[in-house]
C-alpha positions, 0 to 999 in steps of 0.5 A: 818494245823501244828497246828492240829499236834499230837503225837504218841509213838510206842508201843515198846518204849516211846522214839519213837514217830512220828507226824500226821496231820489230814486233806485231803492229797494225796500220789502218790497212795492214799488219806489218812486222816493223814499225818504221819511225821517222819522229826524228826526220820530221823533228830534227831539222838536220836531219829534215835537211838531209833527207829532203835532199835525199827526196829532191835528188829523185826528180829532174829539172824538166819537171814543174812543181807549184805546191807540195802536199805534206801528209803524216806531219811531213810540213818540216820536210816539205819546207826543206824540199821546196828549197832542195827542188828550187835549187835543182831549178824545179821551180813553179812557173805559175805561182804569183810569188814564184815560190813553192807553196807547202800545205797540209789537208784535212783528214775528216771523218770520213777519211777523206782528204780535204783542202778548205776554202783558203787553201784551194788556191794552191791546189787548183790548177797547180802542179802539186807533189805529194809528200808522205811519211810513210807507205805500205798500202797506197791507200792513202796515196790513192785517196789524196790522189782523188782529192786532188783531182776533185780540187782541180790539182794536177800531180807532178809526182809522189813521194814518201819517205819510207815505201814499200809501194813502187807506183800507185795508179800508174804515178810511180812512188819515189822514196828515201827508203824502201823496203829492202832497206830493212832486212825481213820487212814484211806487211800482211793483209789482217786476214792473212798476217802469220803473227794473228794466226800463231796468237801473237797479240798486236803491240801498237796500232800505227800510222804515219804520225807514230804509234798507240801502244795497246 
């Protein structure tokens, strides 16, 4: 499967790239014909810096960010994103230490997005930027937005390294890579998947953390 891997560069930077594997894959909410692999962007310092720079360029200095909530193992990108936002004078105006907080939630057994008591102060009353690895349906974003509302956070924006979704609940979803960057990329409801209808077996289960072959 890995031998089929292809590389695609961001329109905004020839130093930021994602890898894509063509095939038949299942996410928790859809079937897709490409697995989008951003492992190198999440784990290699130079690449994480570069994609953070691309993502930061999607925002203006007129916004305020107190906290970045990192989903799907994007903490390294989130740390560099906070630095890039500060360079662009997108700063926290209320944090005691005059810097952006970078945190991750916990996902419980019911797939609910939770923040423990020690992390709540970084959410409650804060302007929160939500950072994700990949977005295909927007379901994870919706759950995250519900959680932020529950914990008293104010959504400053939503950003995903790769996204096929332009907005969720009226909030724009900014991304470094989008569907048009991957020629032929498609996502289907499981009941409408043409690969399943043709009897083609699923190759792997995938999510923002990676894939597990079946």
